[in-house]
C-alpha positions in Angstrom: -20.0 -44.7 45.1 -18.4 -47.6 43.7 -20.1 -47.4 40.3 -19.8 -43.1 40.3 -15.9 -43.5 41.0 -15.6 -46.6 38.1 -18.0 -44.3 35.7 -15.5 -41.0 36.5 -12.4 -43.2 35.2 -14.3 -44.1 32.1 -15.7 -40.4 31.3 -12.7 -40.3 28.4 -14.7 -43.5 26.8 -18.2 -41.7 27.4 -16.6 -38.6 25.6 -15.3 -40.3 23.0 -18.4 -42.7 22.2 -20.8 -39.2 22.5 -18.4 -37.8 19.6 -18.7 -41.2 17.4 -22.3 -40.7 17.7 -22.9 -37.3 16.9 -20.2 -37.2 14.2 -21.9 -40.9 12.3 -25.5 -40.3 13.1 -26.2 -38.4 9.8 -22.9 -39.2 7.9 -23.7 -40.1 4.4 -26.8 -37.9 4.3 -26.9 -34.8 1.9 -28.2 -32.8 5.0 -26.1 -34.0 7.8 -26.5 -32.8 11.1 -29.5 -30.3 9.8 -31.7 -33.7 10.3 -31.5 -32.7 14.3 -33.3 -29.8 13.2 -35.5 -30.7 10.3 -37.1 -34.2 12.4 -39.1 -32.1 15.3 -40.1 -29.3 12.7 -41.4 -31.9 10.2 -43.3 -33.5 13.1 -44.4 -29.8 14.2 -45.7 -29.3 10.6 -48.0 -32.3 10.9 -49.3 -32.3 14.0 -50.3 -28.6 13.6 -52.2 -29.0 10.5 -54.3 -32.0 12.6 -54.6 -30.7 16.3 -54.8 -26.7 14.8 -56.2 -26.4 11.5 -58.1 -29.9 10.8 -58.8 -30.7 14.7 -59.6 -27.7 16.3 -58.0 -27.7 19.6 -59.1 -23.7 20.6 -54.9 -23.1 21.7 -53.8 -20.0 20.8 -49.9 -20.1 19.1 -50.7 -24.2 19.0 -47.9 -24.4 17.2 -45.7 -23.4 20.3 -47.9 -24.2 22.7 -46.8 -28.2 21.0 -43.3 -27.7 20.0 -42.4 -26.7 23.5 -43.0 -30.2 24.6 -42.3 -32.1 21.0 -39.0 -31.3 21.1 -38.3 -32.8 25.3 -40.5 -35.5 24.0 -38.3 -36.4 21.4 -35.6 -36.6 23.0 -36.8 -38.9 25.7 -38.5 -41.3 22.9 -35.3 -41.5 21.2 -33.5 -42.4 24.4 -35.9 -45.1 25.2 -36.1 -46.7 21.8 -32.7 -46.0 20.3 -31.3 -47.1 23.8 -32.6 -50.6 23.8 -30.1 -51.4 21.0 -27.2 -49.9 22.5 -25.7 -52.8 24.0 -26.3 -55.2 21.4 -25.1 -53.1 18.8 -21.9 -52.9 20.8 -21.7 -56.6 21.1 -17.9 -57.2 20.2 -17.0 -54.6 22.4 -18.9 -55.7 25.3 -17.5 -59.2 24.6 -14.0 -58.3 24.4 -12.9 -55.9 27.0 -13.6 -54.6 30.4 -15.3 -51.5 31.4 -19.0 -50.1 33.2 -21.8 -51.6 30.9 -23.8 -48.5 32.0 -21.1 -46.2 29.8 -23.0 -47.2 26.7 -26.5 -46.1 27.9 -24.7 -43.0 29.2 -23.0 -42.3 26.0 -25.9 -42.7 23.9 -28.6 -40.7 26.0 -26.1 -37.7 26.2 -25.9 -37.6 22.6 -29.9 -37.3 22.2 -29.5 -34.9 25.3 -27.2 -32.8 22.9 -29.1 -33.2 20.1 -32.4 -31.8 22.5 -30.2 -28.8 23.5 -29.3 -27.8 19.7 -33.0 -28.4 18.9 -34.2 -25.8 21.7 -32.3 -23.1 19.9 -35.2 -23.5 17.0 -37.6 -23.0 20.2 -35.9 -19.8 21.3 -35.9 -18.2 18.6 -39.5 -19.1 17.7 -40.2 -17.5 21.0 -38.2 -14.1 20.0 -39.5 -14.0 16.4 -43.2 -14.9 16.9 -43.0 -11.9 19.8 -43.9 -14.5 22.4 -40.6 -13.6 24.5 -38.7 -15.4 27.2 -39.3 -14.7 30.9 -35.2 -15.1 32.2 -36.7 -15.6 35.6 -38.9 -18.8 34.9 -35.7 -20.2 32.2 -33.4 -20.0 35.7 -35.5 -23.7 36.2 -34.8 -25.1 33.2 -31.6 -27.1 33.8 -33.7 -28.7 36.9 -36.2 -29.7 34.6 -33.4 -31.1 32.1 -32.0 -33.2 34.5 -35.1 -34.8 35.5 -35.7 -35.6 32.3 -32.2 -36.4 31.8 -32.1 -38.8 35.0 -35.9 -40.6 33.3 -34.1 -40.9 30.0 -31.2 -43.0 31.2 -33.0 -45.0 33.4 -35.1 -46.1 31.0 -32.6 -46.4 28.6 -30.7 -48.9 30.8 -33.6 -51.0 31.6 -34.4 -51.7 28.0 -30.7 -51.9 26.8 -30.6 -54.9 29.4 -33.5 -56.4 28.6 -33.2 -56.6 24.6 -29.7 -58.3 25.7 -32.0 -61.3 26.8 -35.4 -60.8 24.5 -34.9 -59.3 20.8 -38.4 -58.4 20.6 -38.3 -55.8 23.0 -37.1 -53.3 20.8 -40.3 -53.9 18.7 -42.4 -54.0 21.2 -41.3 -50.3 22.6 -42.7 -48.6 19.4 -45.9 -49.6 20.6 -45.4 -48.9 24.2 -43.6 -45.3 23.5 -46.6 -44.3 21.1 -49.4 -45.1 23.8 -46.7 -43.6 26.5 -46.8 -40.5 24.0 -50.7 -40.3 24.3 -50.6 -40.3 28.1 -48.6 -37.3 28.4 -49.8 -34.0 28.0 -47.5 -33.0 25.1 -50.4 -32.9 21.8 -52.6 -31.5 24.9 -53.0 -29.6 27.9 -52.9 -31.0 31.4 -56.2 -29.4 31.9 -57.6 -31.5 29.0 -57.5 -34.5 31.3 -60.6 -35.5 33.2 -60.1 -35.2 36.6 -61.1 -38.6 37.6 -58.2 -39.7 35.5 -55.5 -36.9 36.9 -54.1 -39.7 39.9 -53.0 -42.1 36.7 -51.8 -39.3 34.7 -49.6 -38.0 37.5 -48.4 -41.4 38.0 -46.7 -41.1 34.6 -42.9 -39.3 35.4 -42.8 -37.7 31.9 -46.4 -35.5 32.8 -44.8 -33.1 35.3 -41.5 -32.7 32.6 -43.8 -31.7 30.4 -45.6 -29.5 32.3 -42.7 -27.6 33.6 -41.2 -27.3 30.5 -44.8 -26.0 29.1 -44.8 -23.4 31.9 -41.2 -21.9 31.2 -41.7 -21.9 27.7 -45.1 -21.3 26.4 -46.5 -19.2 29.9 -43.6 -17.9 30.2 -43.7 -18.6 34.7 -42.1 -20.2 37.1 -43.2 -24.2 37.4 -44.9 -24.7 40.6 -42.6 -25.9 42.9 -44.9 -28.8 43.4 -44.0 -29.7 39.8 -40.6 -29.7 40.2 -40.0 -31.7 43.2 -42.2 -34.5 41.4 -40.8 -34.2 38.4 -37.2 -34.4 40.3 -38.4 -37.2 42.9 -39.4 -39.4 40.3 -36.6 -38.8 37.9 -34.2 -40.0 41.6 -36.5 -42.8 42.2 -36.7 -44.2 38.5 -33.2 -43.7 37.9 -32.3 -46.0 41.1 -34.9 -48.6 39.8 -32.9 -48.4 36.6 -29.4 -48.7 38.2 -30.5 -51.9 40.5 -32.3 -53.2 37.1 -29.5 -52.9 34.8 -26.5 -54.3 37.7 -28.4 -57.7 37.9 -28.7 -58.2 33.9 -25.1 -56.9 33.0 -23.5 -60.1 35.2 -24.3 -62.0 31.8 -23.6 -59.5 29.2 -20.9 -61.6 27.2 -21.9 -64.7 27.9 -25.6 -64.0 26.1 -24.1 -62.1 23.6 
């Protein structure tokens, strides 16, 4: 409760950092904020070409099957990879003034969340103009799924940003870890393609129920199973508690190490 109250008192700082990140991310580029939409579209085109045209996956409207999972995955992976350096990049701020160090990973992940929500506008457009349509009852579950992923993304950003302060090499190792993590998550394929003997391992992946729920809502147009929603929420809360614990231990010597 002390941490929550402290973060609430510094809410203006969080909002300010989010605005600065959103404004400065594509500063100086010709297309600017349009890259928020173009990045997932480029990846969608490449993956669709490989897995739908070259390697026939046998999935109807594979581009949509992939897109509804790729957008949230980009949010998660960017939160982890970019979040790794969010403390280090703000070292002057950390060394000069006091504020809850959690503010930095929180503001970074929230800016990525805004990007994901904007990208989802493209997903909605695809659903409408492709004729697949939208199940508005299933959409009622979307906020729960987004919150679950937000908790996971924030947790991982806190953990990796704290470790990177002490071990800079972790940011390079993370590229390999996140790439492997993507292939261990049903983003490019359906969960039904996973062998039964490997299913327990896949379900230990906290992003698995999240991606399944997104695909249920957008692609299959159905309400996710209660077990899937509960699994995602439980994993999100558990990982968040772990992230807070690890970050609280590491942040004590940030100013000294930096």
